[in-house]
N, C-alpha and C positions, 0 to 999 in steps of 0.2 A: 166370243161364245167358243172359238175354236181353243182356247186357254180352259175354259171350263169343261170342256169336253177330254182334254188331255189330263187334267188335273184333277178332274172330279171323280173320275172312275180310275179303279187299279185294273192295268193291263199289263200286256209285256213288256212295254217301253216306261213304266212308271218309275222306275228305280234310275233309269239313264237319263230320264229327262230331271229327276230331283237333284243328281249329281250335277249334270249341267247346268243347272238353275243355283248351284251351291247349297241347296237345303240341308243334304247329307255329303258326306267325305268318303272317299274310298282311302284304304290304306295304302300308301305308294310303295313299289315294287321295292326301292331302296330300303325302305324301313322292314320290308319282310326280310331282304337279304342280311341286315343288319341284326335283326333279331335271331335269325338262323344261325349267323355266326357267333353271336353271343352263348347261344345253346350248345353248339360244337367247340367253343373255346371256354366254357366256363370256368375250369379247373385251372386256366392260366391267368396270368396275370391281365388285367387289362390295359391293352396296348390301341388308343384311340385312334392313331394312323393307320393299323391295319384292318379296325374295325371299318372305318371312313373308305379305305381302298374297296375293302369287299363288299361295302355298300353301293359304291361307284360316286358318294357324294364328300364334299368337304365336311371336315369335322363340324363347324359351328353350324352348317346346314343339319346334318345328322342331329346334335343338341338339340336344336330348334325342333325338327320333326318329333323327336322323342317326346318333348314336353307336350307339342300340341297333339299329336295322335296317340300316345300311350299314356301322357297325364304324368309323367316321372322321367327321371334323369337316367341317362344309362347306368349309371354305377348302380342306382337304386333296384333298375330291372336286372342286372347283373347279381346284384345283392340275393335278392327276390328267388330266382332260379337256383343259387347256390343253396338257399333255405331250404325249398322244396325238395331238392336232391339230398340234402344232409336228413331232413325228417323220413325220406324215404328210405335212406340208407341206415339210419338209427331202428327204424321199425324192422328192417331185415337183418340186424347186425348179430352176429355170435355172440356166445355167453364172453368168448376173449378179446373181443373188439372193444378198443377204446373211444371214446367222443374226440378227442385231441386228434388221434391217427386220422381218424374220418374225416374231421374238418380240414386239416390240412391236405389229405388226398384230394378235396373238394376245390381247395384255392384259397380257403380262410387263411390268413396271416395274422390277424389280431384277435385270439380266442375270447377276451373279455365283450368286445364288441360284437363279437357273433351270438355269443350267448346273450345278451342284452336284445338284439334283434331276433334271434329265434325264441325267445320268452315273448316278445312283444307279438310274433305272428302266431304261435302254436299256445300260448298260455302256458305254460312250462319251461321248463330248463332242457336242454338237450340232455343231459344225464338221466333226468326224471322219466324223459319218453325212454330211454335205453334202458334203465332198469323195469320201468312198466311193462315193457314187451319181452324182456328176456326170460 
């Protein structure tokens, strides 16, 4: 009867009870720190040791946490952050700016992979975005 009362109606402790019973998960603080570090260091080469240190956990724990809580890998999340920034920079670019220069500034090192990923995410090439908005 107590369970029915606690779980049957929504109240101020409903979320806490659901977390405790394992029906919903919260994002661990370590993953929040890792994601913030990725955002802050997105234009730098990925260093898993530094990322794990910033998060306060081991590399493998971090990799498993990204898969479990974000449904992606660390590298894929970093690429997504960079692609979003590239899109924003291309939309704000001046007439004399080039895709190559912007991409290198944002940490991309392999331009054909970057262009393929950009097209898959945004439905057009980076140069098409730049031309369309210039």
